[in-house]
Each structure stands twice: as structure tokens, then as C-alpha cells.
C-alpha positions as CSV (number, residue, x, y, z in Angstrom):
1,M,12.9,-45.1,-20.7
2,K,12.2,-48.6,-19.4
3,L,8.8,-50.1,-20.2
4,S,6.8,-51.6,-17.4
5,E,5.5,-55.2,-17.3
6,V,2.0,-54.0,-18.3
7,D,3.4,-52.1,-21.3
8,L,5.4,-55.1,-22.4
9,E,2.3,-57.3,-22.1
10,I,0.3,-54.8,-24.3
11,L,3.0,-54.8,-26.9
12,R,3.1,-58.6,-26.9
13,I,-0.7,-58.8,-27.4
14,L,-0.6,-56.2,-30.2
15,K,2.2,-58.2,-31.9
16,E,0.3,-61.4,-31.6
17,T,-2.9,-59.8,-32.9
18,F,-1.4,-58.3,-36.0
19,T,1.4,-60.8,-36.9
20,R,-0.3,-64.2,-36.3
21,N,-0.8,-65.9,-39.7
22,G,-3.5,-68.4,-40.6
23,V,-6.2,-67.1,-38.3
24,R,-9.5,-68.8,-39.1
25,P,-12.4,-67.2,-37.1
26,L,-14.5,-70.3,-36.8
27,E,-11.8,-72.4,-35.0
28,S,-11.9,-70.6,-31.7
29,D,-13.1,-67.5,-29.9
30,D,-9.5,-66.2,-29.6
31,Y,-9.2,-66.4,-33.4
32,F,-12.6,-64.7,-33.9
33,R,-11.5,-61.8,-31.7
34,I,-8.3,-61.4,-33.6
35,W,-10.2,-61.6,-36.9
36,V,-12.7,-58.9,-35.7
37,V,-9.8,-56.6,-34.7
38,R,-8.1,-57.0,-38.0
39,I,-11.3,-56.5,-40.0
40,T,-12.2,-53.3,-38.1
41,F,-8.6,-52.1,-38.8
42,Y,-8.9,-52.8,-42.5
43,V,-12.2,-50.9,-42.6
44,F,-10.6,-48.0,-40.8
45,L,-7.7,-48.0,-43.3
46,F,-10.1,-48.2,-46.2
47,T,-12.2,-45.3,-45.0
48,L,-9.1,-43.3,-44.3
49,A,-7.8,-43.8,-47.8
50,A,-11.3,-43.1,-49.3
51,S,-11.6,-39.9,-47.3
52,G,-8.2,-38.8,-48.6
53,V,-9.2,-39.5,-52.2
54,Y,-12.5,-37.8,-51.6
55,A,-10.7,-34.7,-50.2
56,I,-8.5,-34.5,-53.2
57,F,-11.1,-35.0,-55.9
58,G,-14.3,-34.0,-54.1
59,D,-15.7,-31.6,-51.5
60,A,-13.5,-31.9,-48.4
61,A,-16.1,-30.3,-46.2
62,D,-18.7,-33.0,-46.7
63,G,-20.1,-34.2,-43.3
64,I,-21.0,-37.7,-44.4
65,M,-17.4,-38.7,-45.2
66,S,-16.2,-37.2,-42.0
67,G,-18.8,-39.1,-40.0
68,V,-18.0,-42.4,-41.7
69,L,-14.3,-41.9,-41.0
70,S,-14.8,-41.0,-37.3
71,L,-17.2,-43.9,-36.9
72,A,-14.7,-46.4,-38.4
73,A,-11.9,-45.0,-36.3
74,T,-13.8,-45.2,-33.0
75,F,-15.1,-48.7,-33.7
76,F,-11.6,-49.9,-34.5
77,F,-10.1,-48.4,-31.3
78,G,-13.1,-49.5,-29.2
79,V,-12.7,-53.1,-30.4
80,L,-8.9,-53.0,-30.1
81,F,-9.2,-51.7,-26.5
82,L,-11.7,-54.4,-25.6
83,H,-9.4,-57.0,-27.1
84,L,-6.5,-55.7,-25.1
85,N,-8.6,-55.6,-21.9
86,N,-9.7,-59.2,-22.5
87,E,-6.2,-60.6,-23.2
88,S,-4.3,-58.6,-20.5
89,K,-3.5,-60.3,-17.2
90,H,-3.3,-56.8,-15.6
91,P,-6.4,-54.8,-16.5
92,S,-5.8,-51.1,-16.8
93,L,-8.1,-48.3,-15.8
94,I,-6.6,-46.3,-18.7
95,L,-7.6,-48.9,-21.2
96,F,-11.1,-49.2,-19.7
97,G,-11.4,-45.4,-19.9
98,L,-10.2,-45.3,-23.5
99,T,-12.7,-48.1,-24.4
100,W,-15.5,-46.2,-22.9
101,L,-14.5,-43.0,-24.6
102,S,-14.2,-44.7,-28.0
103,M,-17.7,-46.2,-27.7
104,V,-19.2,-42.9,-26.6
105,I,-17.7,-41.1,-29.6
106,A,-18.8,-43.9,-31.9
107,F,-22.4,-43.7,-30.7
108,N,-22.4,-39.9,-30.9
109,A,-21.2,-40.1,-34.5
110,L,-24.3,-42.1,-35.5
């Protein structure tokens, strides 16, 4: 299966976002966006690990931990999709839809 030009562009943006070293958020707006995407990713990973530990050692049916995990996941994906839409030369209706869906889920989890 051959990837289209838009798919290759999205993969390039993701690679730049997660592999660029030495990002200082106060140097430019681009670096600040990358920093925000990375921070929301780390928060999502932390809440995912915490919910796994909580499920092993605590009550797995607790609604608060489930809400925190879904909120962290939807904020991460919402910020990521916004970053992809902003960096892409070819805006995608699918990305716009996923961004909207992520934000709606995040606000309903509150």
C-alpha cells in the first residue's frame, strides 16, 4: 500500500514533533506548540500508568480514575490534531472531525 502525499506529510510532522531535541518553549511559537503536544502526551502516559497501577492495587471500577484517563487522552489527541492541522499544508476534513470529536469527548468527561 502506497501512502499519499498527505499521509507522508502527517508522518513527517509527527516525526518532527516527537524527535526534535532541544525544544525550548519560549524561543518561538512553533517550539511552544511542540512543547504543549509533548507535555499532554506525557500527562496521558502518566495517567495511563497510574490507572494501570490503580487497577492492580485498587478498585478498578472507580469512576474518578476512568474520568481522569479519558480526559487526559482526549486532551492529548485534541492538541495533537490541532497541531497537525496547523502544520499541514493540506488541511484534512478527517483531522478537523477528529479534533472536534476529541474536544467534545473531553468536555463531556468534565
